[in-house]
C-alpha positions as CSV (number, residue, x, y, z in Angstrom):
1,M,120.0,-2.7,65.9
2,T,119.0,0.1,63.5
3,E,115.4,-0.1,64.6
4,W,116.5,0.1,68.2
5,G,118.6,3.2,67.5
6,H,122.1,1.6,67.4
7,P,123.0,1.2,63.8
8,A,126.8,1.4,64.5
9,L,126.5,-1.8,66.6
10,A,124.7,-3.8,63.9
11,G,127.8,-5.5,62.3
12,D,129.4,-6.3,65.7
13,V,126.2,-7.8,67.1
14,A,125.7,-9.8,64.0
15,L,129.2,-11.3,64.1
16,V,128.9,-12.0,67.8
17,V,125.6,-13.8,67.4
18,S,127.1,-15.8,64.5
19,E,130.1,-16.8,66.6
20,L,128.1,-17.7,69.7
21,M,125.5,-19.6,67.7
22,T,128.2,-21.5,65.8
23,N,129.9,-22.5,69.1
24,A,126.5,-23.7,70.5
25,L,125.9,-25.8,67.4
26,L,129.4,-27.3,67.4
27,H,130.0,-27.7,71.1
28,G,126.7,-27.4,73.0
29,S,124.0,-29.1,71.0
30,L,122.2,-32.3,71.9
31,R,119.7,-34.3,70.0
32,D,116.1,-33.2,70.7
33,R,117.3,-30.1,72.7
34,L,116.9,-26.5,71.6
35,I,119.4,-23.7,71.3
36,R,118.0,-20.3,72.0
37,V,119.2,-16.9,70.9
38,R,118.0,-13.8,72.7
39,I,118.9,-10.2,72.1
40,T,117.7,-7.5,74.5
41,A,118.3,-3.8,74.8
42,A,117.7,-1.8,78.0
43,D,118.4,1.8,78.5
44,S,122.0,1.1,79.5
45,V,123.0,-2.4,78.1
46,L,122.6,-4.4,74.9
47,R,122.8,-8.1,75.7
48,V,123.2,-11.1,73.3
49,E,122.5,-14.5,74.8
50,V,122.9,-18.0,73.3
51,S,121.6,-20.9,75.5
52,D,122.4,-24.5,74.9
53,P,121.9,-27.8,76.8
54,R,125.6,-28.7,77.5
55,G,126.3,-27.0,80.8
56,E,129.4,-29.0,81.3
57,R,131.1,-27.6,78.1
58,L,132.0,-24.1,79.2
59,P,133.4,-21.6,76.7
60,C,137.2,-21.2,76.9
61,P,139.3,-19.1,74.5
62,R,142.3,-21.0,73.3
63,A,145.7,-20.2,71.9
64,V,145.8,-20.3,68.1
65,E,148.6,-20.4,65.6
66,G,148.7,-18.3,62.4
67,T,147.5,-21.1,60.2
68,D,144.8,-22.6,62.5
69,Q,141.4,-22.7,60.8
70,F,139.4,-22.7,64.0
71,G,139.6,-21.3,67.6
72,R,139.3,-17.5,67.0
73,G,135.5,-17.1,67.7
74,L,135.8,-16.2,71.4
75,L,138.7,-13.9,70.7
76,L,136.4,-12.0,68.2
77,V,133.6,-11.9,70.8
78,G,136.0,-10.5,73.4
79,A,137.3,-7.9,70.9
80,L,133.9,-6.7,69.8
81,A,131.8,-6.8,73.0
82,Q,132.6,-4.9,76.2
83,R,132.3,-8.1,78.2
84,W,131.2,-11.7,77.8
85,G,130.8,-14.8,79.9
86,S,128.6,-17.7,80.7
87,E,126.0,-18.5,83.3
88,P,124.6,-21.8,84.4
89,R,121.0,-22.8,83.7
90,S,118.9,-25.5,85.3
91,I,119.7,-27.5,82.1
92,G,122.7,-26.2,80.2
93,K,124.3,-22.8,80.1
94,T,123.9,-19.3,78.6
95,V,126.8,-17.6,76.9
96,Y,126.4,-13.8,76.7
97,A,128.0,-10.7,75.3
98,E,127.2,-7.2,76.4
99,W,127.7,-3.6,75.2
100,D,127.1,-0.5,77.4
101,L,124.7,1.8,75.7
102,A,124.7,4.7,78.2
103,G,126.2,7.8,76.7
104,R,126.5,6.2,73.2
105,A,123.6,8.2,71.6
106,D,126.0,11.0,70.6
107,L,128.3,8.4,69.1
108,F,125.6,7.1,66.8
109,A,124.1,10.4,65.9
110,G,126.6,11.0,63.2
111,A,126.5,7.4,61.8
112,E,123.2,7.9,60.1
113,E,124.1,11.3,58.5
């Protein structure tokens, strides 16, 4: 993120990648099938994608209690990213998170000083 000019997003993006990848490993993996992580930055949108082979297992935030050890990953993703969702693939699905970058250059200018 720093090399792409968005150092203030580095922590949020790292946490979202970790959460989506963990979900893919725990709920979307199949033997001999790959999981793919892709991060792209266009002029207006930063997008994180994690693709796995289990298209029938769609992400769904769940209610958690104070002492629950699991179940907060998608809540974190929703809190950190401006939007997230899933898209079907010919085999499997892609879960994505996005941040709008348009107009954020001024926001990041002071972060490096």
